[in-house]
Phi, psi and omega in degrees: 000129181293141180281146179297142181288132177241137177290142175298152183301326183293339183266357181274149184281130177298155182300317182300313179293324179298316179295318179299313181298319180297317180293319180296317178296319179298316179296318180296321179294317178299314179297320179296321178295320177296316180298315180294323178298318181290317188276330187250317192261337188300309182296320179294318179295319179297314182296313180298320179295319180296320179296314180299317181295319182291319178294320178296321178295319180298317180294323178293325178291320178298320178296320178293327181300322184274348186242348184249161173287170184298315182294317178296320182293321177299319179294323177296318178297317181296314179300318180295317181296316183288313184294321183261002181049062182222139179278138183229135171230131182228134177238119187242105179288338181291317180257348183068018184248108174282159178224134178225138175221114183252123177247008183241018177055056177058029179243024177250170182290336183276332185240330180287318177243095184293331180290340182290338180296322180296324176295322179294321178297319178299316180294326178292323177295327182281343183289147183279329185253011174077023175206155179225151173223115186233140171253115187232133176279121180267110183292333182296320181255352178070031180222159175279136180238165181242130177240127176238129180229142179225147174280136173272134185093229178227173181295326181274337181230077183283123179253353180159196179207160179226136179235140175236136182228127179218159181276136169272102186301134177291130180254004182300313180295321177297319179297318181297319178295315182292331176300315180295319179297316181295323179299313179296316179299321181295319179296314179297316179299320179296317179295318178296320178298318179296317180298313179297320181297317181295314181294313183294318180295321178294319181297318181282313187290328180298319178295318180291325177296318178298317179296321179297315180296321178294320179296323178295320177295321177297320181297333178276003175104005178272098184269012173255019182290139177259124178261115185253126176263230171114332186281323179199173184300317182296321179293321176298318177297319178297318179298317178295321179296319179292323177296317177296317179298321179298316179297317181292319178296321178298317177296316181297321180294318178295319178295323179295317178296318178296320180298315180296316181296313181291318179296320178298319179295315181291330178283325184293322182298307179294326178296320177296318179296318180300314181294317183297313183286332174295319177293323178296320177296318181293318190263331190239308192254014183298326182263357180255106185301321183294308180295321181298316179296322178296317180292322178296324178296322176298317179299317180296315180298316180292326176295318176299318179297318179294320179296317179298319179297313180297317179298318179296318179298315180294317180296317179297321178297317179295321180292320184283330181269003172083011180283340177261135178242142180290136175264094190287137175219160175262123183231163176265117192295318186296309181293326179296315179292323179298317180298319181295313184290329178298332181289346180269005180297323179296318178296319181298315182290323184283317187254355175086016179275151180238110180257114183258126181247126177249100183278165172245188180296153177305138183208132179272137178226167181240124180193181171268105187302320182296313181290321180290331174298322178294325177299311181298316181295319179296321179291322177293317178300320178295320178295323178298320181292327191244001181290169184283186183294339178286348178057036178262137177227135185240128176243124183240138171251123181233113179282131178232175178296327182284323183171212180252121177267124179251128180240135175239116188243143173237172181245029184281199184281351179082181184236137176301145184300322182282357179252353184299321183291349180263353193295333181266004179285155180298133174066006177283133179227131178293145180274354182271077175211154186250002179223168180293133181275129179257134178141180184263352183085004182246002186300312182288331175295321176293321175303310181299316182295319180292317181293321176293325177299324178277341186080025181269148175278151181202168178178189181212138173242135182207146174225145179298135179065016179227008178082183183227151177234111174264133185221157171206162182238120174271121184286153179287000000 
């Protein structure tokens, strides 16, 4: 499958320039919207608003016509004409009383041209819904006017009609003045936008540039790099995240170096032994069956040791990188632990160790039996290495609401309090022991990886000269 094309880094727009361009475009869009509103929409909005207001006034007058007395209605008409500066003509067949109110000195269509009223009446009669709205240019005043007419009563029972006439004020001159104002305003707005864009982009990008330079130094192996935020909350969060990443990478790098150093040391010793005893067989004991077999046994033992070390390294790597998944099963904890401890009877009889198991009631739990068996065995092996001269090891099963708590206790010298947090690290070995420690140094690291893979809680309690208790909880 072809990979998606990516632009080279050199062709991408820097953040500072990107912010400047965005602000300038935003300012230009705002200015363009203002300009379009003034030149295209202002006159249309004014006309539509004037029509809605005039029609609403006519309907309110019709409502007053049906609910007020003649004198009250005349006063209502007069107030509307004066307050809204609108000419009104009303013809009432019910009372036979026409009403006229002229606020334009006989220069409106209703009063200046009396014959024009008859044309309006004809158009009102021809209308289907009993009302008209007309925009008519009045030559007498040289302006466009608005005429609104409504039938009084209903279409089937016409009692009269009412007409309202008002001037549609020309907005052309106003628009020309506002165009100049908007032009000046747009230039000022553009300059302010550019200034804000430059300041804001510098404020944001400088912090990111500092973080980028610090990240590059960290990438080159400088783990004492200081990540400085300061411009905004997100940049501060990024700085804290990079600082945390630096600490974790530093730990991982140190652990990697320790792993390589310790693995190299542990690999070198058996390899040296293999070579030495192979040369001894070749040069000295090849013809002596007893010595040859003894030397071959050393080679076999060192090969087993080397194999165990390599297997532990590979298993730990698989557990830590997530390639291994637990195969969960439901098992009975008491019988499962009993079977594991029974396998140590040979070690107990041969080497003199005493493994005491204190079971609890039968209880079903869910886990990967094979991996959890390795956890128990590694903890018992660790207890064998570090228990006291009495060679006693205690394994306890304690049923809890959460699950089954398994404890492996020794009677050794214990672990210093400031060293307990290191006990599960790769190749860490406590110095408080009285015999040679057997193993690869990865047993407790494998324990930690398996328990974390299951999501089980675990830990260790220890006091100097009082032994240690390693524990974990298998969930139900």
